[in-house]
Structure formats: structure tokens, C-alpha cells
C-alpha positions, 0 to 999 in steps of 0.5 A: 220030040223024044230023047230018041228023036234027038239021039242024045246021050242021056237017060229017059225023059219023063213028062208028068204034069208039064214037068221034064226030067232027064238024067245025064252023066256029067263026064260026058256032057256039061250041065249047061248043055244038059239044060239046053237040051232038056229045055229044048225037049220041054218047048219042043224046039231046037236047041239053037232056037232058045235064048242063050243060057248066058242071059239067065245064068253064069254058064261057066259057074254052073258047070264048074259047080256041078260037073264031075271030074269023071269020078266024083262031083264036086260035093259042095253044091248039090242043086242049082235052081234058076229060070230059063226060057219060061221054065224053072230049071233045077240041075243036081250034081248027080246029073238030074235036070228037072224042067218045070213050066214057070206058070202052072198049067190048068187042066183046061189047056 
């Protein structure tokens, strides 16, 4: 499923070696929502079919640490990384979400 299929408000999604990267505007979407959307793209599943994000990370803390006030990010935390739904997730305060398979994929797969 592509970004345009979902109709989401984020930048291009790139799939290279199983990695997915998407760019969001924190003034229009929360980091926690961005994580769910990007992992849904990586897994080719609907966001509601994923396990709850709160089982992997404190959603309120994630949003508070990385979200923008509309002009500037908090500036204190630049990156948060955690495991979610079989993926390593890295969320940056500049709006970039990177999702990588936890287990490296082999060329034969």
C-alpha cells in the first residue's frame, strides 16, 4: 500500500532493504499517530489491525517529547527509538519516522 493509497498527510515513503521512512509535520499529526501509520505501511496492514502502541511505549510521553508547538520542536529530545510490532522504530523531532524490520532480512526472502 502506498502513501497515496492511504491519503495521509505526510511526505514520501521510501522502501529500501525493508526500511520505511516517512516525513510528517508535527503541527498536523502527533508522533504516535505517525508511528502507527508508518508501521501499518511497513506491514501492509490497516492501522487498527496493529497491536496497541501503548503496549510498547508511553504514547503521551512520545508525543510530548517530540511534538511541535507549531513553530519549534521542544529541542530537548531529538530522537526516540523503540520496538513495535516486530519493527525497530526511530522517531525524530524533525518529523521523520524510520521503521526497520527487527530481524534482518536475507536476500533469499
